[in-house]
Backbone as CSV, one residue per row, in Angstrom:
resi,resn,N_x,N_y,N_z,CA_x,CA_y,CA_z,C_x,C_y,C_z
1,MET,0.862,-1.260,0.032,0.165,-0.038,-0.103,0.779,1.182,-0.266
2,CYS,0.420,2.360,-0.398,0.909,3.565,-0.739,0.500,4.854,0.206
3,GLU,-0.188,4.589,1.073,-0.579,5.670,1.987,0.321,6.035,2.981
4,SER,0.108,6.925,3.658,1.162,7.329,4.518,0.130,8.055,5.699
5,ASN,0.872,8.080,6.914,0.024,8.779,8.054,0.696,10.056,8.277
6,ILE,-0.104,10.967,8.821,0.123,12.244,8.854,0.403,12.698,10.699
7,TYR,1.541,13.193,10.867,1.874,13.677,12.231,2.121,15.212,12.347
8,VAL,1.661,15.870,13.373,1.724,17.316,13.454,2.558,17.396,14.650
9,THR,3.171,18.704,14.643,4.122,19.239,15.943,3.734,20.657,15.780
10,PRO,3.811,21.228,17.108,3.837,22.852,17.068,5.019,23.537,16.490
11,ALA,4.458,24.618,15.810,5.688,25.790,15.297,6.678,25.874,16.326
12,GLY,7.808,25.997,15.693,9.102,26.373,16.479,9.689,25.242,17.507
13,THR,9.036,24.107,17.220,9.800,23.073,18.225,10.590,22.090,17.701
14,GLU,11.399,21.310,18.142,12.383,20.609,17.362,11.899,19.074,17.420
15,ASP,10.806,18.954,17.689,10.097,17.559,17.756,9.842,16.946,16.338
16,GLU,10.787,16.011,16.164,10.651,15.259,14.711,9.587,13.928,14.863
17,GLU,8.996,13.688,15.754,8.010,12.699,15.820,6.610,13.000,15.606
18,GLY,6.257,14.177,16.346,4.948,14.561,16.155,3.905,13.598,16.916
19,GLN,2.513,14.372,16.790,1.554,13.390,17.076,0.552,13.090,16.133
20,LEU,0.268,11.929,15.915,-0.672,11.546,14.820,-1.862,12.186,14.705
21,PHE,-2.189,12.464,13.147,-3.217,13.276,13.102,-4.441,12.706,12.195
22,LEU,-3.746,11.769,11.267,-4.711,11.086,10.553,-3.783,9.853,9.864
23,GLU,-4.400,8.647,9.698,-3.637,7.403,9.247,-4.378,7.248,8.026
24,ALA,-3.784,6.655,7.186,-3.796,6.038,5.871,-4.297,6.927,5.048
25,VAL,-3.407,8.272,4.803,-3.920,9.312,3.921,-3.459,9.001,2.377
26,ASP,-4.428,9.231,1.570,-4.619,9.016,0.220,-4.344,10.210,-0.701
27,LYS,-4.895,11.328,-0.120,-4.867,12.661,-0.813,-4.382,13.976,0.143
28,LEU,-3.623,14.641,-0.386,-2.938,15.735,0.294,-3.329,16.758,-0.954
29,LEU,-4.369,17.575,-0.729,-4.356,18.701,-1.362,-4.357,20.138,-0.896
30,PRO,-3.686,21.146,-1.566,-3.456,22.346,-1.143,-4.783,23.129,-1.105
31,GLU,-5.216,23.844,-0.048,-6.614,24.708,-0.181,-6.229,26.202,-0.025
32,GLY,-4.929,26.420,0.074,-4.570,27.885,0.236,-3.320,27.813,0.664
33,GLU,-2.712,29.290,1.107,-1.418,29.130,1.492,-1.129,28.397,2.823
34,ASN,-0.492,27.410,2.927,-0.285,26.503,4.280,-1.593,26.025,4.543
35,VAL,-2.471,25.603,3.863,-3.762,25.069,4.325,-3.762,23.779,3.311
36,TRP,-4.249,22.689,3.934,-4.318,21.290,3.339,-5.383,20.385,3.815
37,ARG,-6.016,20.251,2.487,-7.045,19.073,3.011,-6.646,17.678,2.693
38,VAL,-6.837,17.031,3.610,-6.013,15.638,3.585,-7.320,14.278,4.059
39,THR,-7.191,13.385,2.932,-8.326,12.588,3.027,-7.687,11.081,3.213
40,SER,-8.226,10.506,4.123,-7.854,8.964,4.065,-8.368,7.991,3.147
41,ILE,-8.080,6.791,3.172,-8.669,5.610,2.239,-9.955,5.378,2.813
42,PHE,-10.352,5.814,4.088,-11.671,5.634,4.579,-12.697,6.707,4.224
43,GLY,-12.223,7.728,3.520,-12.893,9.079,3.337,-13.109,10.029,4.468
44,GLU,-12.417,9.685,5.334,-12.308,10.773,6.453,-11.514,11.951,5.884
45,GLN,-12.007,13.337,5.927,-11.237,14.257,5.660,-11.094,15.315,6.721
46,LYS,-9.994,15.731,6.746,-9.136,16.964,8.040,-8.523,18.227,7.076
47,ILE,-8.547,19.364,7.861,-7.866,20.321,7.516,-6.590,20.776,8.268
48,ILE,-5.376,20.706,7.558,-4.404,21.231,8.360,-3.852,22.265,8.021
49,ASN,-3.717,23.469,8.977,-3.040,24.617,8.726,-1.518,24.542,9.388
50,GLY,-0.797,24.355,8.391,0.616,24.597,8.679,1.403,24.137,7.333
51,ARG,2.718,23.997,7.452,3.660,23.578,6.465,4.259,22.270,6.586
52,ILE,4.391,21.584,5.462,5.327,20.353,5.543,6.666,20.542,5.975
53,LYS,7.052,19.793,7.164,8.331,19.923,7.875,9.042,18.985,7.326
54,SER,8.521,17.732,7.027,9.470,16.480,6.450,8.113,15.310,5.653
55,MET,9.016,14.714,5.054,8.093,13.712,4.227,9.141,12.374,4.354
56,HIS,8.744,11.216,4.912,9.478,10.081,4.931,8.658,8.885,3.997
57,LEU,8.735,9.035,2.709,7.845,8.069,2.219,8.217,6.737,2.210
58,VAL,9.296,6.269,2.578,9.491,4.820,2.633,9.013,4.398,4.039
59,ASP,9.158,5.137,4.914,8.313,5.124,6.311,6.692,5.451,6.389
60,HIS,6.117,6.043,5.237,5.038,6.027,5.098,4.581,7.302,6.218
61,LYS,5.298,8.380,6.206,5.227,9.367,7.231,5.245,10.733,6.619
62,ILE,4.337,11.702,6.884,4.540,13.127,6.753,4.361,13.611,8.012
63,LEU,5.214,14.707,8.192,5.172,15.600,9.397,5.066,17.126,8.918
64,PHE,3.747,17.562,9.778,3.559,18.833,9.159,4.030,19.632,10.609
65,GLU,4.490,21.175,10.604,4.616,21.994,11.488,3.422,22.761,11.548
66,LEU,2.538,22.910,12.504,1.308,23.529,12.470,1.455,25.238,12.919
67,ASN,0.872,26.038,12.073,0.998,27.465,12.205,0.523,27.805,13.524
68,GLN,1.210,29.080,14.154,0.985,29.467,15.493,-0.535,30.099,15.534
């Protein structure tokens, strides 16, 4: 499978692990400047207000740094 889990961390922290935000994400679509709509393979949708801090595709992990 090619889905990734999304994790979030507060802005300005050195946290590279983050807190799980949404599992099995299939779609990541921009909604505006630093605003993203994410959709899981189960149809669950959430909005993230932040920037992509790192992507580890082999580990199926996307880390977002949330806006303050």
